[in-house]
Structures are given as C-alpha cells and as structure tokens.
C-alpha positions in Angstrom: 48.6 -50.3 4.4 52.2 -50.3 3.7 54.5 -47.8 2.2 54.6 -48.0 -1.7 56.9 -45.0 -2.8 58.8 -43.0 -0.4 60.2 -39.7 -1.9 62.6 -37.8 0.2 64.2 -34.3 -0.8 63.7 -34.8 -4.5 65.1 -31.8 -6.4 65.4 -31.3 -10.3 67.5 -28.6 -11.8 67.2 -27.5 -15.6 69.8 -25.7 -17.4 68.9 -22.4 -19.2 70.8 -19.4 -20.8 70.3 -17.3 -17.7 71.4 -20.0 -15.2 70.0 -23.2 -13.4 66.1 -23.3 -13.1 65.2 -24.8 -9.9 62.2 -26.6 -11.0 61.6 -28.9 -8.0 63.2 -28.2 -4.7 63.6 -30.9 -2.0 60.1 -32.4 -2.3 59.2 -35.3 0.0 56.2 -37.5 0.4 55.1 -41.0 0.4 52.3 -43.1 -1.2 50.7 -46.2 0.7 49.3 -49.2 -1.1 45.6 -48.4 -2.3 46.1 -44.7 -1.4 45.4 -41.7 -3.6 47.8 -38.8 -3.2 46.8 -35.5 -5.1 49.6 -33.2 -5.8 47.8 -29.8 -6.5 49.2 -26.2 -7.6 48.9 -23.7 -10.5 50.7 -24.2 -13.7 54.5 -24.0 -13.6 54.7 -25.1 -10.1 56.7 -28.4 -10.5 53.9 -31.0 -10.5 54.7 -32.4 -13.7 58.5 -32.3 -13.3 58.3 -34.1 -10.0 56.2 -37.0 -11.9 58.6 -37.1 -14.6 61.5 -37.3 -12.1 59.9 -40.3 -10.4 59.4 -42.0 -13.6 62.8 -41.2 -14.7 61.7 -39.4 -17.9 63.3 -36.0 -17.3 64.2 -34.0 -20.5 67.8 -34.1 -21.7 70.0 -31.8 -19.6 67.9 -32.1 -16.5 69.5 -33.1 -13.2 67.8 -35.1 -10.5 68.9 -35.6 -7.0 67.3 -37.1 -4.0 68.1 -38.3 -0.6 66.0 -41.3 -1.3 63.5 -42.9 -3.7 62.3 -45.8 -2.4 59.7 -48.2 -4.1 58.4 -51.1 -2.2 61.4 -51.2 0.1 63.9 -50.7 -2.7 66.1 -47.7 -2.8 66.4 -46.4 -6.6 67.8 -43.0 -6.3 71.6 -44.0 -6.9 71.0 -46.9 -9.3 71.1 -46.0 -12.8 68.3 -47.3 -15.0 66.5 -48.9 -11.9 63.3 -46.8 -12.6 63.2 -47.7 -16.2 63.2 -51.5 -15.3 60.2 -50.9 -13.2 58.3 -48.6 -15.6 55.5 -50.1 -17.3 55.7 -53.4 -15.3 55.3 -51.9 -11.6 55.1 -48.1 -12.0 52.8 -46.8 -14.9 52.1 -43.2 -16.0 49.0 -41.5 -17.5 50.0 -38.6 -19.4 48.0 -35.3 -19.8 47.7 -35.6 -23.8 47.3 -38.8 -25.1 47.1 -37.6 -28.8 51.0 -36.7 -28.2 51.7 -39.7 -26.1 50.2 -42.6 -28.1 52.5 -43.5 -31.4 50.3 -42.3 -34.4 51.8 -44.8 -36.9 50.7 -48.0 -34.7 47.5 -49.3 -33.8 45.8 -49.2 -30.6 46.2 -53.2 -30.6 50.1 -52.8 -31.5 50.9 -50.4 -28.4 48.8 -52.2 -25.8 50.2 -55.7 -26.7 53.8 -54.2 -26.8 53.9 -53.2 -23.4 52.6 -56.6 -22.1 55.1 -58.5 -24.2 58.0 -56.0 -23.8 57.9 -56.7 -20.0 57.8 -60.7 -20.4 54.2 -61.1 -19.2 53.1 -63.7 -21.8 52.6 -64.6 -25.4 51.0 -62.6 -28.2 47.6 -64.4 -27.8 47.9 -63.6 -24.0 48.7 -59.9 -24.6 45.6 -59.7 -27.1 43.4 -61.3 -24.3 44.4 -58.8 -21.7 44.1 -55.8 -24.1 40.7 -56.7 -25.0 39.6 -57.2 -21.5 40.9 -53.8 -20.3 39.6 -52.0 -23.1 36.1 -53.5 -22.3 37.0 -52.6 -18.5 37.8 -49.1 -19.2 34.3 -48.8 -21.0 35.3 -48.9 -24.7 33.0 -50.7 -26.8 33.5 -53.0 -29.7 37.0 -53.8 -28.3 38.1 -56.0 -31.0 37.3 -53.4 -33.6 39.3 -50.9 -31.7 42.6 -52.9 -31.7 42.8 -52.2 -35.4 42.4 -48.6 -35.2 44.7 -45.7 -35.1 45.0 -42.9 -32.4 43.5 -40.4 -34.8 40.4 -42.5 -35.3 39.4 -42.1 -31.6 37.9 -39.1 -29.6 39.9 -37.6 -27.0 37.8 -39.4 -24.3 38.5 -42.7 -25.8 42.2 -42.1 -26.4 42.6 -41.3 -22.5 40.5 -44.7 -21.9 43.2 -46.2 -24.0 46.0 -44.6 -22.1 44.5 -46.0 -19.0 44.3 -49.3 -20.2 47.9 -49.2 -21.6 48.8 -48.4 -18.1 47.2 -51.2 -16.7 48.6 -53.8 -19.0 51.2 -55.3 -16.8 49.0 -54.9 -13.5 51.2 -52.2 -11.9 51.6 -51.5 -8.1 51.7 -47.7 -8.7 49.9 -45.3 -11.4 51.2 -41.8 -11.7 48.4 -39.7 -13.6 49.6 -36.2 -14.8 46.3 -34.3 -15.2 44.7 -37.2 -17.0 41.5 -35.1 -17.6 42.5 -31.7 -18.5 41.7 -31.7 -22.3 38.2 -33.2 -21.7 34.8 -31.9 -21.2 33.4 -32.1 -17.6 31.2 -35.0 -18.1 33.9 -37.4 -19.5 36.3 -35.9 -16.8 33.7 -37.3 -14.2 33.4 -40.8 -15.9 37.2 -41.0 -16.1 37.5 -40.1 -12.6 35.0 -42.6 -11.6 36.6 -45.2 -13.5 40.2 -44.5 -11.9 38.8 -44.9 -8.4 37.1 -48.2 -9.6 40.2 -49.7 -11.0 42.3 -48.5 -8.2 40.1 -50.5 -5.7 39.9 -53.5 -8.0 43.7 -53.8 -8.6 44.8 -52.3 -5.2 46.9 -49.8 -6.6 48.5 -46.5 -5.2 47.8 -43.3 -7.4 49.5 -40.3 -7.6 47.2 -37.9 -9.3 48.5 -34.6 -10.4 46.0 -31.9 -11.1 45.2 -28.0 -10.5 41.5 -28.9 -10.1 40.7 -28.6 -6.4 37.0 -30.0 -7.1 38.7 -33.2 -8.3 40.9 -33.4 -5.5 38.0 -32.8 -3.2 36.5 -35.9 -4.3 39.1 -38.5 -4.4 41.9 -37.6 -2.3 43.3 -39.5 0.4 46.0 -37.2 1.1 47.1 -33.8 -0.3 50.3 -32.0 -1.4 50.2 -28.5 -2.3 53.1 -27.0 -4.2 54.1 -23.6 -5.1 57.1 -22.6 -7.1 58.9 -26.0 -6.9 58.2 -26.6 -3.3 55.6 -28.4 -1.2 54.4 -25.7 0.8 51.6 -27.6 2.6 50.3 -31.4 2.9 47.6 -33.3 4.7 44.2 -34.9 4.7 41.3 -33.1 2.7 39.7 -32.2 6.0 43.2 -30.5 6.8 43.7 -28.7 3.5 40.2 -27.6 2.6 39.1 -27.1 6.4 41.9 -25.5 8.2 44.7 -24.7 5.7 47.9 -23.5 7.3 49.9 -21.9 4.5 48.5 -18.5 2.9 49.0 -19.9 -0.4 46.8 -22.7 0.2 44.1 -20.5 2.0 44.3 -17.9 -1.2 43.6 -21.2 -3.6 40.5 -21.9 -1.3 39.2 -18.5 -1.6 39.5 -18.6 -5.3 36.9 -21.4 -5.5 33.6 -20.5 -7.1 31.9 -22.4 -4.2 33.6 -20.0 -1.6 32.6 -16.6 -3.5 30.7 -14.5 -1.2 27.2 -14.1 -2.1 26.5 -10.7 -4.0 29.9 -10.5 -5.2 30.2 -10.3 -9.1 33.9 -11.6 -9.2 36.1 -14.2 -7.8 39.0 -13.9 -5.5 42.4 -13.6 -6.8 45.9 -14.0 -5.6 47.7 -10.9 -6.2 51.3 -10.8 -7.9 53.0 -13.3 -9.8 55.3 -16.4 -9.2 58.8 -15.7 -8.8 61.5 -16.9 -10.9 63.0 -20.2 -10.0 66.2 -19.2 -11.9 69.5 -18.6 -9.9 69.8 -18.4 -6.2 66.7 -18.9 -4.2 66.1 -18.0 -0.7 63.4 -17.5 1.8 59.6 -18.1 1.5 58.9 -18.2 -2.1 55.3 -16.8 -1.5 56.4 -13.9 0.6 56.0 -11.1 -2.2 52.4 -12.0 -2.7 51.5 -12.6 1.1 49.7 -10.1 3.2 51.2 -11.9 6.4 54.9 -11.6 5.3 57.2 -10.3 7.9 61.0 -10.0 8.0 61.5 -13.9 9.3 60.1 -14.8 5.9 63.3 -13.6 4.0 65.0 -16.7 5.6 64.3 -20.5 4.5 61.3 -22.0 6.1 61.3 -25.8 6.6 57.8 -27.7 6.7 56.5 -27.5 10.0 54.4 -30.1 11.6 51.1 -29.4 13.2 48.7 -32.1 14.9 47.6 -34.8 12.7 50.5 -35.0 10.6 49.4 -31.8 8.9 52.7 -29.9 7.4 53.0 -26.3 6.4 55.9 -24.2 5.4 55.1 -21.2 7.2 55.6 -19.5 10.4 52.2 -17.7 10.4 49.8 -18.9 13.2 46.7 -20.7 12.4 44.4 -17.6 13.8 46.4 -15.2 11.7 45.7 -17.4 8.5 42.2 -17.7 9.5 41.6 -13.8 10.3 43.4 -13.0 6.9 41.1 -15.4 4.9 37.9 -13.9 6.3 39.2 -10.1 5.8 
C-alpha cells in the first residue's frame, strides 16, 4: 500500500467572545490506499472539525494551519482552493445527517448527476447511467423511480444510502465519513457498515471513519486514532488500542464498554470529571484533571511517545501502571 493522505500537525482555531477556541491541536495521521482509519472520541473532542478541515469546509472565521496536508503526493496546505478542486472528484465526504446535507428542493437524480457533470466526468446520459448503477449498488430498489423523488420522500436509511452513492459518483480515492450511521437504528447501521466495507474493497478507496461507537471501530478499523480535547492522545492497531491501551483516557473508554462491565455490577463504569475548556491558553496533559494517575510532570506539555509496533500514546505513565489502574 502507498500513502494516500498524510496530515501533519493540523490545527483549527475558532473565534469566540471569550477568546480563541482551539478545536483541533496539532493532529497528525496518515491513510494508506485501501485502509480504514477510525477516529474515535466523545462528542466535542474535535473529530468532525478535523474532517471539515481536511475537506476545507470549515465555518466562517475558522483558521486552519498545518505543517503539511499531502494528498497522493501533492502538498495542499499552502495552496488556496487546492482541496476544493479535489472535493467530490478525488476526495468525498459522507455527512452525519443526510436530511440537512441533501438539498430539499432538488430531486435525488438532479443531485447525483450534478456531482458527476460538474467534475467533468461525462454527459447527462452517462451521469444518469452512473447514478442508476450506484443506487442499485448501495441497495436502493426501484432506482429509476428514486431519481425523481425528493429527500423528504425517503427514509433515513435510504437517504444515507443516497449520500454514499453521491460520494462515489466520481470514483474518489478517499472517503471521509463523519458518523454516517449515528441517526439510524442498529439493523440499518450494520447494513450500511457492511456496505461501506464492500464498496471500499470494490473501488480500492481509503476510508476515514469518524465515530464515537467503539463497537463499530472494533469490526472495521485497520488503525485507530483516539482524540480527546482536540488532540490525538493515542493511535495504533485495533489489537493495540483494545488489547493494550497506553493512555488512561483510552483505558477509561474501554472500561465503559458494556462487554467489559464486571459480572454482578448493576452499572457501567464512568470517567469522572468533565472535558476541559479549549478556550484561551492551553498547557499540560488535557486529561490530567480526570486522571487517577496524574503527577506533577503532567502539568507540562506531553508529546506522542512511540511504543513497540508503531503504537503512539500522549502519556508518561507506564504500561504497568495503566494496566493496574484499569483493574482497580
């Protein structure tokens, strides 16, 4: 495999009345061709803002900076509009809520074919043929009739399938999926995840999946980045993250899983405290106020430390201490 996307020290700052909000802080990761990278973390940790920064879709006033944002060997971070020229054609995004992402006044067919033709992929007839093929490929029956329908005429599951088809219209190399199954019931979630995996193999795409659902991650990830308070606090393979996590926050997440609840206990484990404010000057480990293993050294900034097998963790606590604390 070759590196498709390489993100180095990506940061996003949002203006607020109380000062700058550091939504994303020096985040780095890479995605190989055909690889699934899952970015996980609780709400507000910066996952979606990271995706929007990659796609150059940040809200007005937001400022993005990066040491490098390399797509297929091409450095894009210093070139205005460079990502917009790839968006939809080589990089596509599946948004969290299709009802607010699809245009309510245009038919499904209009929206699918516009993506194809705007990127110079072919004629109107070719666009319609591609749309019909992809609607059927994503499991939508009666595809010719669906082209004439509007988003409000479809169920949530069907709208999300339309979003997947739209993302594939131009045959992109990379898909960024921002919690694409959050608003769907469990059965539809499983169907769509299976579909995404099939399509990824069929088209040889890289996939960045953003989610807070560790159950999903355990089934489809090749590599995992765990985010907390705007930073990547740990990254590695599923075996490393689920089997030998090195950051206390990641370990806390694992203890919160229903499958890890101790037999006989009437409640699930929780992580005490609250996420710190990201407004103003930030210093030290962002998790230290909630961590039972915190020490004076945690008041200083901590870099991602490398462990065997490419396992990275933003923590000075030893593996033995983390393991003992998780069993306490």
